[in-house]
N, C-alpha and C positions, 0 to 999 in steps of 0.2 A: 503493499500500500504506499510505498514511498517514505515510510517513517524511518528516522535515523536512530541508530542504537550505538552507544559508545562501544568501540571494539573491545575494550578490556573488560567491561562489565558484562558484555555478551558472552565472554569465554570464561567467566569465573567458575572455578570447579572443574574445568575441562583442561585448558592449557595455562590458565592464569590463576593466581592465588590472591586473596584479600590483602590489601595494603595495611589494614589494622586487624589484628587477630587477638581478640579477648572476649570475655563474656562478663556481663554485668546485669544486675537487677534493674527493673524499670526506673526505680528512684534515682539510680546513679548513672544511668545510661547517658543522659544528655550532658552531664558534667564531663564525663570522660570523652565524649565526642568533641566538645569544645576544647579540651586540653590537647587532643591530637591535632586539632586545627591550629592551635597556638604554636605547637612544636613545629609543624611543617612550615607555617608562615615565617617563623623566626629563622629557621634554617635556610629557607630559600632566599630570604631578604639579606641575611648577613653573609652567607657563603655562596652567593650566586656565581661568583667567578670560579668556584671549585668544580663546576659542572655536575651538579646533583641531578641525577636522572630519576631517582626513586627513593622514598623514605618509608620504611616498614616500622610499624609500632606493634610490639607484643607486650602484654601485661600478664603478670602473675600476682600472687598475693604479696610477694616480697619486693618485687622490683618491676621497672618498666624498661624493656629492651628496645632501643632505637637503632635500626640498621640503615646506614647511609650508603647508597650505591652511587659512587661518584667517579669522575674521570681523573681528578687531581686530589687524591687523599692527603698528600703532604700539606696542603693548604689548611685543612681542618685539623690535622694532628699538631702542626706547629713544631717548633724546635724543642726537642726533648719532651714532647707531649704536653707542653704548657697550654696550648690553645684548646686542646680537647678537654683538659681539666676545667678550664673556664666555662666551656660549653656544658659540661656535665653539671657543674654547680648551678648554672642558670636554669637548665631544664629541671633539676631537682626542685628549684623554687616554684616552677610552674605546676608540677605534678604532686608536690609534697610527698615524695617517695624516692627511694633509691633508683638511680638511672644507670643503666649499662649501655654504653655506646659502642657499636661495632661498625667498622668502615670496610666496605667491599669495593675494591677497585674495578672499574670498567676498563678492560684492556683494549677494547676496540669501540671507541666512541662513535665511529661511523655507522655502527649497527644499532645504536640506541636512538629511537625515534625522538625522545625528549631532547637529547643532546643535539641532534641534527636540527630540530626546530629552534632551539636556543642559539645555535650557530648562525642560522639564517637570520634570526631577529637581530643579532648583533651586527651582522653585515648590513641589514637594512637601516639600522640606527646610525651607521656610519655613512649613509647615503650611497651605498653601493647599488649597482644595477640589480633590480629584482630578478630579472631573467637570468643574468649571469650567476647570481647566488643560488637560484633554484637548480640550474643545470649543473653547476660545479658540485653542489651537495649531493644531488641524485646520482651523478656518475661515481663520486667517491664511495657512496653507499653500495652501489652495484659492484664496484671493484673490490670491496671488502668481503663480498660473498653473499649478499642478499639476493633472494629470488625475485624480488620486485619492490618498488618504492613509488609512493605517490606523494606529491607536495602540492598544497593548496594555499594560496595567499588571498586575503580579502581586505580591502581598504582602499585608501586613496593612493593607489600604486603610481609611483613616479610623479607624485604631486598633482594628479589629475583632479579636475573639479568634482567629479562624481566617483563614488566608490565602486569598485568592480572586483571580479574574481579572476585569478589566473591559476591554471592547473597544469602540472607536469607529471606524467606517469612513465615509468620504465619497468619492463618485465611484467610478471603476473601478480595479481593481488586478489585472491579469492576471499572476499569479505564475508560471504555467507557460508564458507566452509569452517565448521567449528574446530576441526582438527588442525587448521592452519594456524601456525604461530605468527600472528599479526601483532606487531608492536605499534603503539599510537602515542604521539606527543603533540603538545600544543604550547605555543608561546606567543607573546605579544611584543611587537617592536614599536617603541615610542618614537615617532618622527615629528618633524615640524608641521606636517599636514594632519597629524592625528595618529592614532594607533592602527597598526596593521596586524591582523591575525595570521598566524602561521600554523598550519596543521600538517602533520607528517604521518604516513602509514608506511611500515616496513614489513615485508613478508619474509620470514625466516624459513619457510618451508613447511611441509605437512608433518605433523608429529604422529608417529606411529602409536597405535593402541597396544595394550598388552597382548591381546590376541594376535595382532599382526606381528609383533616382535617374537612371539612364541613360534608362529609359523615360519618366520625367517630363520630362526635358530634351528628348527627341525630340518628345514631344507638344507641348511649348511652342514648339519651333522650327518645327513643321509648320504 
């Protein structure tokens, strides 16, 4: 019917996992959701230059585990771990509980849709040509091993009087195939003419089910 579904929420429980993993009673649920929002907003605002692609929050009775997936972990860790200790103290003030911070490095930023979107938005903010930025990012993603990529920009592109949309697609992108590992990212580029929205989809290929993997192993052993 032409309805749009978020690619990540569409695949929750199949190829994607929840970004916040905890259980709470109805009375506490709203407060914990607000705390998760404050944690993510603070990390994205203060460490935007670290290339944060994803923030996972897990809660137990004793502590809150925050996992940062970023391209430049050294920026967050700091010299001798000083910066991460300051961050831990600040987050503990938000959640009023012990916080355990884990940092996972993204070895190939070209295959992260969120980092690709952030990279394009940075180029647009520096007044680069939007077509060149789209083409360069898409080709770098395909060269890194992606099966397909789609980039969509919306706003006053090139300083035009009216907002419009531009789209670039390379390779295949089966959005309705739930087994397809499709990564999605969104960023906004502040420019002199207004904000430009950047959406990026990256296809990492079809993820095999347990039954398919078992059939493949049987065929290999036969």
